N, C-alpha and C positions, 0 to 999 in steps of 0.2 A: 555513528557518522561517516561512512568512508571518506579520508581525508590523503589528496596524493600528496610523496613527497615531490617536487622537483627533480630534484635529481636522478629516481624513480623514473622518468622517461626514458625510452631512447633516442637518441637527435633526431630521429627521421621523422621524429610526429611535427604535424603544423599545431600552430594554437587550436584549428577545427578538430581536428581529430581528436584531440587530445578533449575536447569541449564533447567532444559526444561520447566517449567514455565515461567521462564522470558524471555526465545527465545519465544517460544508461541505467549507469551503476548505483547512481541517485535513488530511480523511480523502484529500485529492490532490492533495498536499504533495510533490514529491521528495524533500523536506530533513528532511520528519518523520520523528521514530524511526518504528520499525516500528512498533511498539503500535500507534499512531496513526491507520496506516493504515485505508483499507477493508477490509472481509473481501470472501475472493474470494467467497462463497456470503451467500443472503438462503435464505430459504424456498422460490421457487419459484425461484429456479437451483439450487438442491439437489433440488427433484421433478424435473427437467429431467436434470439427472447420474444421479438413482436410474432414471430410466427408461431412457436412454442405458447405462449399464452392466451394470441390469437384461436388456440385448436382449445385450450382450458374451456374458455371464454363461449365457444360454440356449442362444449358439453355441458360448462356448469356455468348459466350467468354470473354465478355470485363470484366471477374472478373478471364483472365486467368493469370496476374501479380501476384495477393493475390494469389492466389494458390500457382505459385511456390516460392512467397517470403516463405509464411507458410511451402513448402514442405522442403526449406530451414530451415529455424529455427527448423523443428522439428528435421533433423541432424548434427545441429551444434553442432560440440564438443567442441567449448569452451563458450556455453550457461549450464548453471544448470540448467533452468525450463524447459525443454523440452524432447521429447519422449527418444531419446539415451541417455541422460547423469539422467533420470528418474529413483529413486531407484527402487522401488518397480519395476519396469519392467525391466531395467535392471539383478536385481538379477531372477525374478521369469518370465522373458517372453522375455527371450531371442534371440526367433526366432524372434519374434514380433519390438523390435531393431534393430533385421540385413538388415529386414525388407526396414524399412525407413531408413536406411543409406544407403541403397542400392540402392535406387531411382536416379532416374536425372530426376529431377526438371521439365526443360523445356521441355527434351522429353514429359514428362507422359500429359505436360498440353497442348499437341501442338498436341495432335491425342482424338481423344473421343473415340473410345475403349479404351484406354489405364485408363481416367478418369472415367469408367463405373468400369475397374478391380480396378482401385484404391477404388473406393467406395462400394464394394462388400467387399474386404478385410479387409478395416477398418472398415466396420459393423462387421465382424465376429470375428477382434479383440477389438475392440470396447466391442463387448456383451462379452468374454471371460476377458478382463482386471476391467471390471467394474464389475461381476461376485465377483473376488475373491480379488479385491486391497484394500477395506477397510480391509478385514481376516488379509492381507497380513499383511498390516499397524499394526491392534495387535497385529500380533504375532512376528512382528520387535522392538516395544516395550516393548515384554516380554521378547524376546532375552535380552536385555539391562542388563548387570551387574549394578545396578543402586549405591553398594556398593563399586564398583570398587576405588583403588584409582591413577587406570591411567585413571585419568580424561579429558586429552587431545583426545585419539582415542576414546573415548565412544563421547563428546559433538561433535566430528565430524561428526558424527553415528546421534548421536541426531537432528541437522540439514540436513542432509539428508532424516528425514524421515515426520521433521515438513513441509519440502518445499515439501513434499506430500501429507502428510494431509489435511493445511492450504486450497489451494487451490480447494481439493474432497470435504472435508464438502461444500464448500460455493457453488460449484457447484450443489450439494445435492439438497439447499436452505438456509441453512446456515447463519447467520448474522455472523457480525466483530464483531459486538455488543453480542452477544454472547456468540462466542471462549473465546472473553476478559472475560466476569464477568465469566463464568463458571472456566476457568484456578484461577483467583482469588482466586475464596473461597478456590480451593485447599491449594495454604498459609497459611489460620488461621487451618482446616482439621486434624486430626490426623494418615494421611496413608501413611504417607512417601515415600517409593520407591515404593509402590506400583499406587500410585495419578497419574504419568501421563497415566495408561491401564484405569484409572477409570475414568483421564476424556476423552479420547479419547472414551470407551465407551460409555457416553452423547451421542454420534451424530450419534447412532446406524440408523440412516433412519426412526425412528420408530414417529409415531402421538402420540400425547396425549392431557388432555383435558387441557383446559385453558379459564381461565376466563377475560373479559379483560374492561375496567371501561374508558368513554368516557364522558367529560364534554365538552355543547356547549352554546350557547345563545341559549332562548327558538326561537323554531319553524325558526331557521334556517335554511336557504333554502339549504346551500350547506349540510350539514349534513341529512338532509330531503331526500333530494337526494342520499344520501349516505343510510341509509336506506333503502330505497327503492327499492337501487339493490342488499341487500344482496341476497345471496341466500340461501331462510330460510329454507333448507333439508337440511342444514349443518350448519349452523349459527343463533342461538336464540338470539335475542335480546329484550328486557326489560327495562323498565322504570325504576327506581329505589332512593329512597328517600337517598340523604347523610346520614344521620342520621344510615338507616343498614349501613354503608357502613364504621363509622366514624372510629369505632374498628381496622377495618381490612386495615389502610394508614398505610406504613412501614415508614415514617419519617413524616406524620400528614402534608402534604406542597400541599395537593389540597383544595384548599378558595374555596369557592362559593358562590356567590351573587345572587341577587333578581331574574336576570332576568338571570340565568344558570341552566341548569337539568340535568342528569345524565342518563347512558345507560351503562346496563352493556351487554355484548355480552359474549357468547359460543358460543365456539366451540374445534374440534381438528388437533391440527397441529402439526408442526416440530420444528416451532422456534417462539417465540415471537414477534417479534423484527422485522422478515423479514414481518411478516403476519400483523403489520403494516403498514407497508413500503411499501406495496401492498393497504391493504386497504387506503393509503390517493393517495398513485399513479393512481389507477383504480376511487377513489371518485372524485381526479381531473378531467381525461379523461374524467367521467361520465355526472360532471357537465360542463363544459364547452361546454362538446357535445351537451347540452339542449341548450342552447344561447350564441348569441355572447357579447360580449363587457360587460361582467359580471363581479361584484367583487371577488376580491382573498381571501382577507384580513382574511376571516374563516382557510385558508393552514395556512398562517406564524407563527402561535403559534402551529399546530396541536399535534407535540409531546412533548410540554410543558403540553396538555389538556387530553391526552393517559396514562395509566396503564392496570399492569396485574398483575394475580397470577396463578400457578399451580389451576385448578381446582379441584383437587380430595385435602379430608383433611390428613393429615399427623397427626395421632393416633386421638388428640383429639384436636388439636389448627390447624385452618385455617390458610393456609399460605398470608403471608402480600401483600396489593397492593403495586409495584414498578412503577413509573413513568421509562419510556423507555426508558428512552435517548440514545437515538441512538443519538449516537457524532462522529460514526466512521462511516457514509454516508452521503453523498454528498444529502439527499437528503433531509434534513434535513435543510434548510435553511437558518437557522440563525447561525448557526452552522460549516456552510462551513467554508473552508478556504481562505485566502487572502493572499498566496504568493508575489505578488508584493508586497504592503502594512506592510504585517511582515518583507519584506526582506531588506526595505528602513527601517525601522523602528528601525530594530537591528545594521544595521551599522550603523546609524546615531549618535551614539554616539561615535563609535570607529572611524568615520573618520571626526567628526565634523562637521557637517551640520540641525542636529535640527532643526534650524533655519528657512531652506528652507522649512521646512513641517510643518511647526506651521497653514499655513493655509492650509493645504492638498499636493496632490498632483503637480509639478511645475506645469503649463501650458504650454505646446511645440504645437507649428503646427500643428511639423510631428508627433505626438503621440498623437492626440487627436480624431481623433478614433479607432485604437487599443486599448485604455483605454476608451473608450467607451463604445465597444463591451464587457469587458473583463468583465465591471460593471455589466452590463447589465445580464452577462453571468453567474454571483456570484448574483444576486437579482429575480436570472428564477424560480416562481416554478417549474417550468416544465422540469425535468432532460435534456428530450432532446433535447428542447429549449436552457437550456443551454451548453450541447456543442455543436450543432449547432454554436454559437455566439463566443463561444473559438475558435473552428475554424476559422472562421473566422478572427478574431481578431491574430490569427497566421500567417493566411495567408499574412495580411494586413504589416505585420513589414519582411517579408521575402524579403532584398533586394537586389537580382542576382538569377533568374532560369536560371545554365546552362543547363537546362535540360530539355528532351518534356514534360514530365505530371506533373503536378501542385504536387501530392504526393510526387516525388522523387526528386522534387526539399523544398519539406518541409524537408524531411527527410536529406537530405544535410547540409540544413542549422542550423537545430536543433541539427542536431547529432556531428556537426564538434565544434559548438558553446558550447556544455556541457559534451561531455565526458571526456574531460580534466580533468573536476570538480567530479571524482569518485574518486581520489586517496585523495585533498579534505575532502571530503564529510566521507570515511571512515575513516579518520585523525579525523575528526571535532567531529563523531558519539560517536568515543571514548572519546575524551576529556571533550566531555559532558556529556557522561556515571559518568567516575570518578571524575570529580565537582560536579556533583548531589550527584552521591552516597557518598563522604567526605563529603559535607553540608549536610545530611539525619542521618552520621554516627561519628559524632561527633568529625569531622577535624581527623579522625583513618588517612588519607592516607596521611597526609601533614608530612613532615620530616625537618628537617632542611637544608638540602641542594634542598628541590624536595618541594613548595610549590603547593597547588593546588587549586588555585586563581578563577576570573571574568575569563571566557575567553574572549581575545581580536580580532575580524575577523579584523584582520591584517596578514601582510605576515610574520611578526617579533611574533606576536604573538604566533604565530601555528609553527612555528621553533624550538622553546626553546622546545618544544612538539617532535618536533622528534627526534632531537639531541638529549634528554631522552629516546626514545625511541631505540638511534640509540646504546644504554651502554649495552657493555656484561655486567651482574651485580655477584656480586661474590658472597658468598653464606652469606655473611654477610649482603649486601646492598638490596638482592634481595627484592623484594614490592609482589613479588607473591601470599607470606599465609597473608598477609595484604588485602590485595585484596582478595582473597578468600572469607575470613571470613565478606567481606562486601557485594562481590555479583560474581556469578559463571558467571554470563554472563560477564560483566565485565573483569572477569580473564583471560575467553578465548581469548578476544578479545588484551588483557595487549598480554597473551604468541603469539596469531598469528603473532600481530604486532612488537612488540621486536623480535622473531624470524626473521620475516621477514627485518624488520630495519636496524640490528643491521650487517645480512650477514647470518647468524647461516643456515639456509636455503633456500632462495633467493637472486638474483642478481636483478639487478634493472629492470631487464627484466620483473618484476612481475609489474612493474609502464604500461610500455608497453602495454603488455596483459593486463595488469586493463582497458585500458585508449581502448585497440581495442575491447575488448569484450561488455564493456559500448556501445563506438557507433553503435556496431550491433544490441544491445537489445532495444537502442532506437530509431532505422529501424524500427526493429519487431515490435516493442510497438507501433507506426507513424500508418505504415500499418494498423494493428488491428481496431484500433483507426476511422480510414478514412473509412474504410470498414463501422464500424456500424454508421457513420455520416451519408454514401451516402447513408443504408438503411431507416437512420429517411428523408433524403431531398428528396428521391426518393419511397420509400413504405412504409413508416412510422415504421417500422418493428424498433426493436429492442431485446438487448438480458436481461438477468434478473439481471446477472452479470458486473452493467456496473460502479461499483463503483471504479474500480480498473482503468479503461479505463480513467475516469472524473478524479480521483487526478491524474494522469501522466499526462494529457491533460493541468490542471491549471496551474500544477509545471509548466511545460516546458514552458505556454502562462507568467504567472508570473515573470518568474527567467527573462526572456529575456526581457518582458518590463523594470524590474528591471533597468536592464544592460544601457537600452536604456536613460533611466530616471539619472544614476550615471554620461554614457556618457554626457549627455545634459548637467547637471551641469556645468560639465567640461569646457563647450564650444562647445560641438561637438555637430550637429543637423542633420550632413546629414547621415542616414541611410547606405548605400549601407560604408560611410568611417569608423564611429564604430563599423561594423563587416569585412572589410576588416582588420585592425587593430588586434577585439580578433581574428579571425582564423590566422593572421599572427604570432602571436605569439603561437597558440595552434601548429603551423605547424611547428616552429623552438625548439617545446620542444619535439615533438613526433621526431624529426631526432635527437634531440641531445642525448633521451636516443635508439634509432635503433644503434648509431653510440659507445653508450658504454653499451651493453648490460650483458658482462662481469662482470663490474664492482658491485660493491655493492652497497645497498644505501648509509652505510654510508662512502664510498670514492662519494658519488656524493651532497657535501653540495653547487657544483659550481653552482646546478639548484635550489637549496633550496627556495630564492627566488622566482622565477619562477612559479615555480610548484602551490606555497603558495599565489599567487595572486588574484588570481579571489574569493574571499570568497563570496562574493556575489551567487557563484553556488552551495556553500560550506553545506549548510545547508537547 
């Protein structure tokens, strides 16, 4: 979780320019809680997806259910990242919003003529939106008053713009790494309130000259094969001596041995990190396609051995080479998240089972296979193979199957298991940021009456934060100014949660709606993952922007397996019984919330223990 130090910001920044940068970096932060990361879709990308799936349905009717799901997702008013709630589409393309709002998905998916019409209309819409989408995003950023004192209103507008912007630039072919790096640079630049505009202008879709430095063992067959398959019309490659680039290394972290050689590639690309990702992916495919049973060890440290810099000199100084730092993309195998092990490790101290993890995860016969496939997935150098293995692991722990189709059973099982945690994820996200911000800013957020210590992942540990957030602060005790002085993103979170939990803006129905929305979102995401998993299995096709899909699937599987381990350590090894227990508790919470919609959250203390119990899914 990236936290800014208050003293790092250039003095020309306003509260809102700081907030813009914090919010943008949060969306592409690999260490963030999953609910805060960027969405897979926005209005434009959903229209594109509808076109592709409609074409598939026209040729192969078996994709009918996926098209129905996609059309329902596009018009669902409870989802933030779809067509009808897309900030740009809603403001500038109201007729397009109204078109998808008025569709009857099952009727369209059942008639070839309706599908053909949907494809034509969607292609026209896609052309219209794609031509102007970026321009309208820039317009909206320009229209924000970054000097205003009305922080909360403008912060909400920034949220809406960024929710459109991030999926859009990823759709263009930029990487999360570049978004993160460029946003971070502007913390230290003196552009102040114009920084958000400057950041957005970096992602204009134009190609620039870049140079790439790649270290490989001499005569390495893997890299020899990559070089052979490069398009020499667009990419020049030359062997280069280390002494000739030594002065151009940013951190002097490139170490050479007698068995190593260096190559410099020059080309024009939109995004250097995405270029290296593609080079890795195609290189792996080219090499494996050459012959069976080859060693792939070359590809394990690949991203530790590649560097990039801007191709053109600025003034008299050349740009320095810096490491690719592809930490936010699951294609970098050594840096992939491991949700199962990370979850158990975080909970072990608070629930006192450290001793049971001394020799790794305890071996339970009912979990041997799904954990085996999960671990295989984390180590697979092929991202396609990794997704297939993760899906296999997930299917193996589904305890009951009330529906006809596999995907429906998976959707039911995962959404019923994890949606309830959306309340705790929102709360934990705030607490972690509060604790870390306080630590980095000399304990400024602690008071005599409320300390900000280590977060204890127990129901009682979280409950004290909920009670604090239900407080109606008077002017003297209001922590607003102190929080804003340390972090504007944290301040926005605090204002919203304090208003919501104290009952000033919402009733307890907010929690019910959040759980319902999370359940839908999980189902749609699983349907999207399942489609691409099937394309891998049946046709070998795959999408470019897979990182968000992989990250969500890995998180789902890792969390559910961690619950299985926790229950097994408590003596329950029957999968059906442990998930019946979980689902029955979740349904009871939902029932209580439905029967108390009119009560404020600060009047619902009797449910705090139950709704805060499944801490394993809160981070």
